[in-house]
TORPA-4810 file (N, C-alpha, C, O; in nm, 3 decimals):
<nodes>
NODE_1_0.082_-0.120_0.000_0.000_0.000_0.000_0.086_0.126_0.000_0.069_0.212_-0.086_X
NODE_2_0.179_0.137_0.096_0.262_0.257_0.102_0.355_0.264_-0.018_0.391_0.373_-0.062_X
NODE_3_0.394_0.149_-0.072_0.477_0.149_-0.192_0.405_0.207_-0.311_0.462_0.284_-0.388_X
NODE_4_0.278_0.169_-0.327_0.197_0.223_-0.438_0.175_0.372_-0.420_0.184_0.448_-0.516_X
NODE_5_0.145_0.414_-0.297_0.122_0.556_-0.270_0.248_0.639_-0.294_0.240_0.750_-0.347_X
NODE_6_0.363_0.585_-0.256_0.487_0.659_-0.277_0.521_0.669_-0.426_0.577_0.769_-0.471_X
NODE_7_0.486_0.566_-0.502_0.507_0.569_-0.647_0.418_0.678_-0.711_0.464_0.754_-0.796_X
NODE_8_0.292_0.684_-0.668_0.200_0.785_-0.720_0.248_0.926_-0.685_0.238_1.017_-0.767_X
NODE_9_0.300_0.942_-0.564_0.354_1.073_-0.525_0.474_1.108_-0.612_0.487_1.223_-0.655_X
NODE_10_0.560_1.011_-0.638_0.677_1.037_-0.724_0.634_1.083_-0.863_0.692_1.176_-0.919_X
NODE_11_0.532_1.020_-0.917_0.481_1.059_-1.049_0.430_1.204_-1.044_0.456_1.282_-1.136_X
NODE_12_0.358_1.239_-0.939_0.308_1.377_-0.925_0.421_1.477_-0.909_0.415_1.587_-0.965_X
NODE_13_0.523_1.441_-0.834_0.638_1.531_-0.816_0.713_1.548_-0.948_0.756_1.659_-0.981_X
NODE_14_0.729_1.441_-1.023_0.795_1.450_-1.154_0.716_1.541_-1.248_0.774_1.618_-1.324_X
NODE_15_0.584_1.532_-1.243_0.499_1.619_-1.325_0.519_1.766_-1.286_0.532_1.852_-1.372_X
NODE_16_0.522_1.794_-1.155_0.545_1.931_-1.108_0.685_1.977_-1.151_0.702_2.090_-1.197_X
NODE_17_0.783_1.890_-1.136_0.920_1.923_-1.176_0.926_1.964_-1.323_0.983_2.067_-1.358_X
NODE_18_0.867_1.882_-1.408_0.869_1.911_-1.552_0.800_2.043_-1.583_0.846_2.120_-1.668_X
NODE_19_0.690_2.069_-1.514_0.617_2.195_-1.534_0.701_2.315_-1.488_0.707_2.417_-1.557_X
NODE_20_0.765_2.303_-1.373_0.847_2.413_-1.321_0.964_2.444_-1.414_0.995_2.560_-1.438_X
NODE_21_1.026_2.341_-1.465_1.141_2.360_-1.554_1.096_2.419_-1.688_1.158_2.512_-1.739_X
NODE_22_0.989_2.365_-1.744_0.944_2.409_-1.877_0.876_2.546_-1.873_0.908_2.634_-1.953_X
NODE_23_0.783_2.564_-1.780_0.701_2.685_-1.780_0.763_2.802_-1.703_0.753_2.917_-1.745_X
NODE_24_0.827_2.772_-1.593_0.876_2.880_-1.507_1.027_2.893_-1.508_1.084_2.981_-1.443_X
NODE_25_1.092_2.805_-1.580_1.239_2.805_-1.589_1.303_2.804_-1.449_1.403_2.871_-1.424_X
NODE_26_1.242_2.726_-1.361_1.293_2.712_-1.223_1.369_2.581_-1.215_1.312_2.474_-1.238_X
NODE_27_1.498_2.588_-1.182_1.582_2.469_-1.186_1.636_2.425_-1.050_1.668_2.307_-1.033_X
NODE_28_1.645_2.515_-0.954_1.710_2.482_-0.828_1.613_2.412_-0.732_1.639_2.299_-0.690_X
NODE_29_1.503_2.477_-0.696_1.407_2.418_-0.602_1.342_2.294_-0.660_1.319_2.196_-0.589_X
NODE_30_1.313_2.299_-0.788_1.248_2.183_-0.851_1.340_2.061_-0.848_1.293_1.949_-0.830_X
NODE_31_1.469_2.081_-0.865_1.564_1.970_-0.859_1.573_1.915_-0.717_1.587_1.794_-0.697_X
NODE_32_1.565_2.003_-0.619_1.570_1.960_-0.479_1.452_1.870_-0.443_1.469_1.767_-0.379_X
NODE_33_1.333_1.911_-0.484_1.215_1.830_-0.451_1.217_1.697_-0.525_1.173_1.595_-0.473_X
NODE_34_1.268_1.698_-0.646_1.282_1.574_-0.722_1.379_1.479_-0.651_1.354_1.359_-0.641_X
NODE_35_1.490_1.534_-0.603_1.591_1.452_-0.534_1.543_1.402_-0.398_1.584_1.295_-0.354_X
NODE_36_1.456_1.478_-0.332_1.411_1.433_-0.200_1.297_1.332_-0.210_1.287_1.244_-0.125_X
NODE_37_1.213_1.342_-0.310_1.096_1.255_-0.315_1.122_1.120_-0.382_1.073_1.018_-0.335_X
NODE_38_1.197_1.120_-0.489_1.212_0.994_-0.563_1.276_0.881_-0.482_1.244_0.765_-0.508_X
NODE_39_1.364_0.907_-0.385_1.417_0.796_-0.305_1.317_0.736_-0.206_1.340_0.627_-0.153_X
NODE_40_1.206_0.805_-0.179_1.109_0.755_-0.081_1.062_0.615_-0.120_1.074_0.521_-0.041_X
NODE_41_1.009_0.601_-0.238_0.959_0.472_-0.284_1.069_0.371_-0.302_1.050_0.252_-0.275_X
NODE_42_1.185_0.416_-0.349_1.297_0.324_-0.368_1.342_0.264_-0.234_1.371_0.145_-0.226_X
NODE_43_1.346_0.345_-0.130_1.386_0.295_0.001_1.278_0.209_0.065_1.310_0.118_0.142_X
NODE_44_1.153_0.236_0.033_1.046_0.149_0.081_1.062_0.011_0.018_1.051_-0.091_0.087_X
NODE_45_1.088_0.007_-0.112_1.109_-0.122_-0.179_1.230_-0.194_-0.121_1.228_-0.315_-0.101_X
NODE_46_1.335_-0.118_-0.095_1.454_-0.179_-0.037_1.424_-0.232_0.103_1.473_-0.339_0.141_X
NODE_47_1.344_-0.160_0.180_1.306_-0.205_0.315_1.230_-0.337_0.308_1.252_-0.427_0.390_X
NODE_48_1.142_-0.349_0.212_1.064_-0.472_0.198_1.152_-0.593_0.166_1.114_-0.707_0.192_X
NODE_49_1.267_-0.566_0.111_1.361_-0.673_0.080_1.477_-0.679_0.180_1.579_-0.742_0.154_X
NODE_50_1.458_-0.612_0.293_1.563_-0.607_0.394_1.596_-0.745_0.448_1.514_-0.837_0.446_X
NODE_51_1.718_-0.757_0.498_1.765_-0.884_0.548_1.732_-0.905_0.696_1.742_-1.016_0.747_X
NODE_52_1.691_-0.798_0.763_1.657_-0.807_0.905_1.558_-0.696_0.940_1.533_-0.606_0.859_X
NODE_53_1.503_-0.703_1.060_1.413_-0.596_1.105_1.488_-0.465_1.117_1.434_-0.359_1.086_X
NODE_54_1.613_-0.471_1.162_1.693_-0.348_1.172_1.715_-0.285_1.034_1.707_-0.163_1.019_X
NODE_55_1.741_-0.367_0.936_1.758_-0.321_0.799_1.628_-0.259_0.748_1.629_-0.154_0.684_X
NODE_56_1.517_-0.326_0.777_1.384_-0.277_0.740_1.359_-0.139_0.799_1.319_-0.047_0.728_X
NODE_57_1.383_-0.125_0.930_1.361_0.003_0.999_1.456_0.109_0.945_1.415_0.224_0.924_X
NODE_58_1.580_0.074_0.921_1.678_0.169_0.870_1.632_0.228_0.736_1.634_0.350_0.717_X
NODE_59_1.591_0.142_0.644_1.548_0.191_0.512_1.419_0.272_0.520_1.404_0.371_0.449_X
NODE_60_1.327_0.230_0.606_1.206_0.310_0.624_1.237_0.445_0.688_1.172_0.545_0.657_X
NODE_61_1.335_0.448_0.776_1.375_0.575_0.839_1.430_0.672_0.736_1.406_0.793_0.745_X
NODE_62_1.503_0.620_0.640_1.552_0.706_0.531_1.433_0.760_0.452_1.430_0.878_0.418_X
NODE_63_1.337_0.674_0.422_1.216_0.718_0.350_1.143_0.826_0.429_1.094_0.923_0.372_X
NODE_64_1.136_0.807_0.559_1.068_0.904_0.646_1.135_1.041_0.636_1.066_1.142_0.621_X
NODE_65_1.267_1.044_0.645_1.340_1.171_0.635_1.320_1.237_0.500_1.297_1.358_0.491_X
NODE_66_1.329_1.158_0.394_1.314_1.212_0.259_1.173_1.264_0.235_1.154_1.366_0.170_X
NODE_67_1.075_1.194_0.287_0.936_1.237_0.271_0.912_1.370_0.343_0.846_1.459_0.290_X
NODE_68_0.967_1.382_0.464_0.953_1.507_0.539_1.026_1.621_0.468_0.977_1.734_0.466_X
NODE_69_1.141_1.591_0.410_1.213_1.693_0.334_1.132_1.737_0.212_1.132_1.854_0.176_X
NODE_70_1.064_1.643_0.149_0.978_1.675_0.034_0.870_1.775_0.074_0.841_1.869_0.000_X
NODE_71_0.812_1.755_0.190_0.709_1.849_0.239_0.769_1.988_0.256_0.705_2.088_0.224_X
NODE_72_0.891_1.995_0.306_0.959_2.124_0.320_0.972_2.194_0.185_0.939_2.312_0.173_X
NODE_73_1.020_2.121_0.083_1.037_2.182_-0.049_0.903_2.223_-0.109_0.894_2.325_-0.176_X
NODE_74_0.799_2.144_-0.084_0.665_2.181_-0.130_0.621_2.313_-0.066_0.569_2.401_-0.134_X
NODE_75_0.643_2.324_0.064_0.606_2.447_0.135_0.682_2.566_0.078_0.625_2.674_0.062_X
NODE_76_0.807_2.547_0.049_0.888_2.655_-0.007_0.841_2.693_-0.147_0.830_2.812_-0.179_X
NODE_77_0.813_2.594_-0.230_0.764_2.623_-0.365_0.630_2.694_-0.361_0.604_2.782_-0.443_X
NODE_78_0.544_2.656_-0.268_0.413_2.723_-0.257_0.428_2.865_-0.204_0.367_2.958_-0.257_X
NODE_79_0.507_2.882_-0.100_0.524_3.014_-0.039_0.586_3.113_-0.136_0.555_3.232_-0.131_X
NODE_80_0.672_3.065_-0.223_0.736_3.153_-0.321_0.658_3.159_-0.452_0.706_3.212_-0.552_X
NODE_81_0.538_3.104_-0.451_0.442_3.113_-0.560_0.486_3.043_-0.689_0.451_3.086_-0.799_X
NODE_82_0.563_2.937_-0.676_0.598_2.857_-0.793_0.491_2.753_-0.824_0.474_2.713_-0.940_X
NODE_83_0.418_2.709_-0.720_0.309_2.615_-0.743_0.181_2.673_-0.683_0.185_2.753_-0.589_X
NODE_84_0.069_2.631_-0.738_-0.061_2.682_-0.692_-0.100_2.619_-0.559_-0.042_2.519_-0.516_X
NODE_85_-0.198_2.679_-0.495_-0.249_2.626_-0.369_-0.305_2.485_-0.389_-0.285_2.398_-0.304_X
NODE_86_-0.373_2.464_-0.498_-0.432_2.332_-0.528_-0.323_2.227_-0.546_-0.331_2.117_-0.490_X
NODE_87_-0.220_2.260_-0.625_-0.109_2.166_-0.643_-0.043_2.134_-0.509_-0.015_2.019_-0.476_X
NODE_88_-0.018_2.241_-0.433_0.047_2.226_-0.303_-0.034_2.136_-0.210_0.019_2.041_-0.153_X
NODE_89_-0.162_2.165_-0.195_-0.244_2.089_-0.102_-0.259_1.943_-0.144_-0.252_1.853_-0.060_X
NODE_90_-0.278_1.920_-0.272_-0.291_1.782_-0.320_-0.166_1.699_-0.290_-0.174_1.590_-0.234_X
NODE_91_-0.052_1.752_-0.327_0.072_1.678_-0.312_0.117_1.674_-0.165_0.168_1.572_-0.119_X
NODE_92_0.097_1.782_-0.093_0.132_1.782_0.049_0.049_1.679_0.124_0.100_1.609_0.211_X
NODE_93_-0.080_1.670_0.092_-0.165_1.571_0.158_-0.117_1.429_0.129_-0.116_1.344_0.218_X
NODE_94_-0.078_1.404_0.005_-0.023_1.273_-0.030_0.103_1.244_0.052_0.116_1.137_0.112_X
NODE_95_0.194_1.340_0.055_0.321_1.321_0.126_0.297_1.305_0.276_0.362_1.223_0.340_X
NODE_96_0.206_1.383_0.331_0.176_1.373_0.474_0.117_1.236_0.509_0.150_1.179_0.613_X
NODE_97_0.031_1.186_0.423_-0.028_1.054_0.446_0.081_0.946_0.443_0.083_0.857_0.528_X
NODE_98_0.169_0.954_0.346_0.278_0.857_0.335_0.368_0.866_0.458_0.410_0.764_0.513_X
NODE_99_0.398_0.987_0.500_0.483_1.007_0.617_0.421_0.944_0.741_0.491_0.879_0.819_X
NODE_100_0.291_0.963_0.760_0.222_0.903_0.875_0.226_0.750_0.869_0.245_0.684_0.971_X
NODE_101_0.206_0.695_0.751_0.210_0.549_0.735_0.349_0.496_0.768_0.363_0.398_0.840_X
NODE_102_0.451_0.561_0.715_0.588_0.517_0.739_0.619_0.522_0.889_0.675_0.428_0.945_X
NODE_103_0.584_0.634_0.952_0.609_0.647_1.097_0.538_0.539_1.175_0.594_0.482_1.269_X
NODE_104_0.415_0.510_1.137_0.338_0.406_1.205_0.403_0.270_1.190_0.412_0.193_1.286_X
NODE_105_0.448_0.239_1.070_0.514_0.110_1.045_0.642_0.099_1.128_0.669_-0.005_1.187_X
NODE_106_0.719_0.206_1.132_0.844_0.206_1.210_0.813_0.183_1.358_0.876_0.099_1.422_X
NODE_107_0.718_0.257_1.412_0.683_0.243_1.554_0.632_0.104_1.586_0.670_0.045_1.688_X
NODE_108_0.547_0.051_1.500_0.493_-0.084_1.522_0.605_-0.188_1.518_0.610_-0.279_1.601_X
NODE_109_0.693_-0.174_1.422_0.804_-0.269_1.409_0.898_-0.259_1.529_0.945_-0.360_1.580_X
NODE_110_0.925_-0.137_1.573_1.013_-0.119_1.689_0.951_-0.174_1.817_1.022_-0.223_1.905_X
NODE_111_0.819_-0.167_1.826_0.753_-0.215_1.948_0.758_-0.366_1.961_0.742_-0.421_2.070_X
NODE_112_0.781_-0.432_1.849_0.800_-0.576_1.851_0.948_-0.604_1.877_1.032_-0.520_1.845_X
NODE_113_0.979_-0.714_1.931_1.118_-0.745_1.963_1.205_-0.745_1.838_1.173_-0.810_1.738_X
NODE_114_1.315_-0.672_1.845_1.411_-0.673_1.734_1.495_-0.796_1.752_1.585_-0.822_1.672_X
</nodes>
């Protein structure tokens, strides 16, 4: 579930990135959000193939950090008027949901014996 959601978020971020580069000629912030979001799903996939619970938690923790960083870049792009309120809210809600799921999975896994 979280893997599919993170993939959908990556597709939306790539769409925003392409629009920012083509329409607004914005290259710095758009590259940052692309770099922070695309590893989220990749690290989730890596976590699912982890060799241990510690490995699983480690990879999900990286996804958690990257997802939170993505929200930061979204806030910055919205505040500086590079993206619309609608774009911001849609993608931020997706990222926030993924972040909550990841945090929940990490906490649940940690509460079980490592």
